[in-house]
N, C-alpha and C positions, 0 to 999 in steps of 0.2 A: 502494499499499498503507499504508494507514495506521499508526500508530505501535501500537497498539492491539493490531493484527494481528500487527505484530513483535515485541511482549510477549510472545505463545502461541509462539514458534517456539522457545526456547530446550531446553526437555521433546521437543523432536521433534528436534531436533540430537544431543541425548543420549544417544539410543534407540538409535541407531545403533552405541552401541561396546559394545552387548551386554546389556540389561536382557532380565532375565527375559521371558519367557512365562509370565502366570500358568497356571499347570498346572491340570488339570480332574483328576478322579480317573484318569481311564485316563491321564494322564502322571504320575502320582508318581513322584519322583526314586528314591528309592530307599526302604528298609524302616528303620523308625526308629532300629536298629541304628547306621546308618550317619551317624548327627547329621543334623544341619546343611548345607545346600548352598549355599555364598556364590559371590558375584563381586563385584570391588571392583576401580575402575581410577582414575586419578590421569594428567591431562596437563598442560602449559601452555600452550600455545595452542591454537585450531584457529578455519580461516579457509574460511569460503564465499563464494566471490564468484560470483554468478550469471550464467550463459550464457557462462563463460571458461573458462579452463584454471585459473586462480589455486584449488587447491583443498589445503589443508596440514589432515591428522588429527592431534592429537593428540601435537602433540611431546615429547620425552621421557615416552614412554608406559610406567606400571609398571601390569601386570593380575594381578590374582590369582584362581582360579576353583577349585573343588571343594569337598572336606569334610574335608580335611588338617590338623591344627593342630599345631604354627603352621606356618604360612608368612608369606614374604614376600618383596618384588619392590621394588628400589627403580631407578630411572634419574637419567641428566642430560645437558643438551647443554651447549654455553657459550654459544650466541646463537644466537636465531633473528628472520631479516629477512625479511618476505613481501612485497614488491610496496608499498612504501610506505604499507603498510596497519597491519603491527608491526615494532616492532622492541625487543628484550627483551633483555636479559642472560643468568645464567646462571639454568637452569631446572632444580628438583631434583624430582623426585616420589617416593613412597614409599609402599606399599600394604602391610598385616601381616592375618593373620587371627591369632587366641589364643583362650586360653580366658576364659570373666568365670562364675569361682566352678566349683562343680563340675561344673555342667550347661549352662553358656551359653556364648556366642560372642560376640566383639568385631569389626567389622573399621575399621579406620582408612585413608584413604585422605589423604594431604597435597600439594598444590602447593607450591611454591615458587619465586616468579618475582622477581628483580630488575633494578633500570634498566630500566623499562617506560614504551615511549613507541608511543601509538596513535594511528592519525592523523595522524601527523608531526605528533606534539606537543601536539596536542589535548588529549590525556587520559597526565596522566605520574604516575609513581610511582617511589618510591626502593624500596620492596619492597612487594609482595602474599603474603600466605598466605593459602590455604584447606585448612580442615579438615573432612570428612566423618567421621562416626562413627554406625555401624550398631548394635546390639546385640541380641541373642535370648537369654531366660533362659525359666526356666519359666511365671515370671510374664507371661512376653510380649515382643512386639518393640516394639524404639522406634528414630528416629533424629533423626541433626540434621548442619547443615552451616552451617558461618559462616567469614568470611572477616576477614581482621585487613589496615591499609592502612597502609601508614607514607607520609607525606608526598603524598597523594593531591592532584592538579589537576586539574579541568579548564574551559579556556579558558570563560570568560562565567559559568561556575555557582559559587554558594555552596554549601557543604557544609558537611551538620554533623559535627562533632567527631565522633564516633560514628555510621558509619553503619548506618542499619536495614536488616534484612531485606529483600530483594527491592524496595530503595530505587528510584526511578526518574527519571530526568531528561532534560532534551532539550540538544543542542549546535543553537542555533536552526539550523535550514536545512539541518543536515548530518547530525546523526546524535538515532537513540533510544538511550538509555543504561541497562543494569539492571546495580545494583551490589549485592552480598555478596549472590547470589540462593541461595536455599535451598528448595526442594520436597519435599515427603515425603509418601510414600504406602501406603496396607496393600490386599491385595486375596487373597482366595481363599489367605491363610496364609503370602503372600508382603510383603516390607517391602521398599521401596523408596526410597534418596535420593538425589537430585540437585543440586549446588553448582556454583557459581562464582564467581570475585571479579568479572568485566566482562564484559557483552554488550554490543555495539556495533551497531545497525542504521542500516545508510545512508538517510537521508530524500531522498539526489539523488545521480547520478553524480559518482565522485569517483575521476579519473586512468582504468587500467584496468577498477575496478570501478563497477558499474551498480549501481542503487537499489535497495535489500531487500538486499544483500549483509553479512554478519555475519562478526563477529570475537566469538570466548570467549576470555577469559583462563581459566587457571587450573582448565579443567573437572574433576569429581569425580564418581563415583555408587559406587553399590554398591546389591545385593540380596541379600538374604538370607532363604531358605525353612527353614520349621518341618520338622521330623522327620516325615513324612509313611508312612505304613505301607503297605506296596502291594509289588507284585512287577515292577516297570519300575525298568530299570537306572539307573543317574547315568552322564551323559556328559561329556566333558572333550576336551581339545585347544587346539590356537590356531594360528596363520598369521603369519609376519609376514616383513621382509623383509629387516633387517640387524642383527644384534647386534653389537658387538664391545667385549671383554674389552683393555683397554689401559696401560697409562702411557705416557703422555708430557705434554711441560713445553709451555708457553705456554697454550692456550685452552680442551684438550684433557684431561682427565684422566679416570683411573677406567674406569667404564662407560658406552659410549654405548649403550643402551637400545634394546631392541626396536623397529625403526620399521614404522611401518603394522601393529601387531598389533591381531587379533581374537583374543576367545577363546571356547570354546565355552562356556555358562551349563550346568551341571550338569543343570539338567531340561530341557535340548533349547532349540531355536528354535521350536520346535511346529512345524517343515518350512521357514521360512522364512528367506532366506538374511543375513548379517548382513556387513555390509561394511568394510571400511579405506582410507583411500586418502590418499597422502601423495605432493605434485608432487615434493618433490626432497630429498633428502640427500647432504650436503657435509662430509666432515672432511676440510680440506686435506693433499692428499699422500697420505693411508691413502684415503680411500672418496667414493664419487660414484657415486649413480643417481638417473636420469632420472626414474622415477616408482615408485611401488611401489601394488598393489592385492591386498588379502587377504580371503578371503571364510571364511564359518563356515553349515554347513546341518547341521540334526542334528533329530532325532525320538526317542521313548522313549516308550514304551506297555508293554502285560503281556508281559515274556519277549523284549522287541523293541525295538532301537537301531539308529539307524544314525547318522554323524557325517563328513562330508566337508567337510575343511579345505585351501583352495588359498591359493598366495600367487604373484604376476605380478610381475617386477621390467623395467623395460628401461633400456638406456643405463648401464650396468655399468662401470666403472671403479676396480678396485683396486691400490694401491700404483703410483700413476703410470704407469697401463697396463701391468704384470705380469699383470694379469688383465683380459680384458675381454670384452662380451657384448651384443649388440643385444637380446638379451632371456632371462629363463630361467621356466617353470612348473614346479612343482611342487605334487602333490597327491596326501595323504594321507584314506585312506578305509577304515571301520571299520563293520562289520555284523555284527548278534545276531540268532539267530533261535533260540529258545528254545536248545537247548544248543549251535546251532553257530554257530561266532565266525571270520567270518575278517577277513583283514587285506589291505590291497593300495596302493601306491605306486607313483609316476609322475614322471616326471622329464623335459620337453623344452628344448630348447631353439636359439637362433639366432644361430650367427659365436661360439662359444668360443672364445676363444685365450689358452692360457697361456703365457707367457715365449715369446711368438712362435709355440707348438705350436698349428695347430689342431684343436681334440678335436671327435673325430667323434662323429656324433647317436646312436650305438649304442653309447655309451659304458657300459661294465658296471658293476653296481654297487660300490660302494666303491671305486671306481680312486683309488689314491695316486698322485701325480706329484711327485718332491722337483725343485725350482728352482735347481738347483745346491746352494750351502749359507746359503740366503737365506729358504725358505719349505718346509714340506710342505702342497702343497695336494688334499682329496680331494677327487672329485666324485661325485655321486649318492650320496653317502651316505646308509644306512640302518639300521634300529635297528627290535627288536621285541622286546614285553614280553610277558607273559601277559594285561596287559588294553590293549596298544594298540600303535601304531606311530611310527615316526617317518622324515621324511626333511629332509637337507638337499641342499640344489643344490650347495654349494661350502662347505667348512670347511678356512680358511685357519691354520697355525702357525707363527711365526714361527722362524727358526732361529739368528738372530741381529740386531741392533739396526739397524733401516730407518726414514725417514721421522717419527724422533723418536720410533720404537715402540722398545722396548725387548725381548731375545729373547723367546718363550715366550706373546706377544700372542696373541690369537685371534679371529677373526672369520668370525661365521655369514652366509652370504648364501642367501636363497630359504631360506625353512621352514617344514615342516608336520607335525605331529604331532595324531592322534587318540588316545582311551580310550574306553573303557568296562567298567566294571565289574558283573560277571557272576558 
């Protein structure tokens, strides 16, 4: 695989996190009164080791989608360590959508990563900040992405003081590298922007990772559709493996964001399935998940819409064994045909055990289990609104401090939701 071929990969990699399908007239997202439709995401790291089980998608992911203003989300993790390929400190991401003037919109996605070490120290930086801004006004659409580096060093490479956009270098015989990547484009009334701080493609096998494996640091993206007149509904929803609203000391503070999240673009995926996979999630003493896979599939056309979002997790361990499961699967589904709108949800699991009690596979909806004075656990939790539905496999709320968490800490596990505005 040549370096030139490798440099074409980043755009394809970032497409999997939910970039809009360009809409045809039959797939217009909403009437003009609903405003712009948007999707924006940011993450800390993303790893692909070809032909191996090493796969880590968008750590500390923050994602927003829809048409509501304002909208914001943030996420953080204390550290990321992936098989001698990635070792970084704190990652903080945030995305927000806000008004721009009287009739415009601005999307801002930011990723900040500290104490970066890639390829066992061949690439180092004290801090890296990537900012992606996309704006729509009556005058048109525009987008840009840029990264700021603090004390960036690459072994054997002399770098300029100011790194230009899409700057390409090589670590001889080891890896091809792209710095300060920024790609923007417009098609059929949709502007998209993708950026990342550092992209690495191996030129030869390195430990368990074969030639062609990739590392992306600070991936950010956004897509914005102009208000398009039409009679197709806007769609939405998401799916993710875990989320924790916690207060703890040491390495973990505040919100541990949605892991393995995938979001439904407002103008649909065009019938394709978008997937996000994360190999491992570990919050010491609080939560461990062996693997997470989330998918979204959707369509939208005249007076018709359909959304199916799923999440699957394996190897679950919560609060040092208080809750365990070999696997949990949830699905949320919505379907609109003219004036008829129906919603349904599904949950299945393998060997779910809570406080030593094995949970039957036919457990009812919204079953609450009180674990002494430690926690309330809701199994198969479901909720519906006029425009959508949501299912959580498990929802845990602490009643007293445990494992460094304060009372009131909340943990979500295996979540999927859908929406159709009609």
